[in-house]
N, C-alpha and C positions, 0 to 999 in steps of 0.2 A: 410193899414187896419191891425189891430192887430188880432192875433189868437183868443183872448178871445171874440172878437166881432162877430165871425162867428161860434163858437163852443158852444154846450150846453152839459150838463152832459148826457142827453138822447142819444146823438150821440157819446158817449165815451164808449169804450168797452176794458176792460183789459182781457188778456188771452183768447181770442176768439178761437174757433176751426173752422178751415176751411181746406179743403183737396186739393184745387187747386186755381189757379188764377181766373179761370172762376167762380167757386163756391163763392169765396170771393167777386167778383164784384157783383154777384147776391145777396149775403147777405147784402152788402153795400147798394144796390138799395132798398131793402126792409126796411133796417134801416132808410134811408132817407124818404121813403114813409110813414113809420109809424109815424114819428115825424115832418114832414114838410108838411103843407097843400098844396095841389095842385101838389105834386110830384107823378108821375105815375112810379111805380117800373119797369114795363116792358120796358117802354120808356127809363128810366134812364139806365137800364142794357144795352140796345142796344147802347146808347150813350157812355157809359164807354168802352164797348167792341170795338166800332168803334175807339175811341180815342187810345186805346191800339194797334190797328192795325197800327196806324201811327208811333208807336215806344213805347217801354215800358216806363212806368212812374216809374220804379224801378231806383232810383238814385245811388244805390250802398250802401255798408256797411249795407245791410239788411233793407234798408228803401225804401219805395215807396210813391209817391204822386199822386195817381190816381185822375184825374180831367177831367171835361168836361163842356161844355156849355149846359144849359137846361133852361126850363121855371121855374124859381125859384121865380117868383113874384117880381123880382127886387133885391133880396138879394143874397149875397154870403153866402154859407152854408158850414160848415166843419164837419168832423167826424174824430176822432182819435181812432185807433185800435192797440192793440198789440195782437200777436198770441201766443198761447201755443206752437205750433210747426211751425217753418218757412216753407214757401212754395216757390216753384220756381216762379219767376215773370219776367223771361227773362231780368234780369238786366244786364247792361253792364259788371259788374264785376262777373257775374254768381252766386253771393251769394244769397241764399234764403232769402226771406223777412219775418221779424217778427214785423215790425213797419210801420204803414201806417197812413198818414194824407190825407184823401180824401177831395176834394173840388168841389163844384158845383157853377158855376158862371152864372149870367144872360147872355142870348144870345147876348146882345149888349154891354156888359162890356169889353172893350179892355184894357185900362190902369189899371183899378182897378184889373182886372184878373191877369195881369202880376205883379203888385205890391204885391198882396196878395200871389201869387205863390212864388215870390222872398222871402217874409218874412218867409213863411213856410220852404222853402229850407234852408234859413239861420239858422233858429232855429234848423233844423235837422242836421246841421253841428256842433252843440255844443256837444262835446263828453260827458260831464258830464250830461247834460240834457237827452240825448238819453239813457245813462246808467240808470238813474233814471226812465225814462218812461218805459223801458223794465222791470225794477224790480217792477213796480206798481202791486199790487195784487188785486186791486178793481177798478171798474169804477170810483168811487168817487176820489180815490187817483190819478188815471191817469189824471182825469179832473183838479184837483187842481194843480198838477205838471205842466201840460202844460200851463194852463192859468196864473199861478203865475210866472213861470219862463220865460215866453215870453212877459210879460207886460211892461218890461222896456227896 
């Protein structure tokens, strides 16, 4: 599954402000709840925090891919965020995070979840793309960059 099929401009935020990992997960939860029918922000926040307790979704190089299973109505949903100021995310390399791609997957989606997660992780390994994403100054620019650069 390609990134452009799970991401909308409504769930793309450039230069967001957040003060901590926990606060960011809360903000993400409300972002998804605002633009995705049937998503409960409090339940999603709990799910994201519980997933982080299993191990940080910070993959290194200032990038995190927070994700969890939840009742999404059968869809995989994504959000792309860059931060004004990096925050500690308990990443393996201890580098603060300033680029996130969050993913919500249906509770019963096993293979699809892994495939989509792999596609996102692969995209986040492209140094030139990551550089441009971090430089994006607007939500629209960030959305265009990530959807156009990951569609081939």
